[in-house]
C-alpha angles and dihedrals in degrees: 000000000000125000104230136160139181089227112105112226136171130034097121101038126182116249144154093254143012088256090068105030150352105254135039127230089279091055092249117142112246110252094010110085113205095021113114135183115207109167142077093297088078091066108092100203145021110283091200096235137057102305096209095108092046091050091047092050092049092048091050090049089051092049091050092052097041110112116247121233093225 
């Protein structure tokens, strides 16, 4: 009765501060302005199923929030 997957997640998880994670809610790495992480490493835990839609949703959310250069 364990939720397991072969999909590697985590490593650069999203959090409120650098004490709890690697990136903020805008996917920017704490302490490194302009460096963003937009892949499965932002997901802090196993989602129990193929995470492709979760990763896609997070990437689309990032793209929508990313500041334009115009």
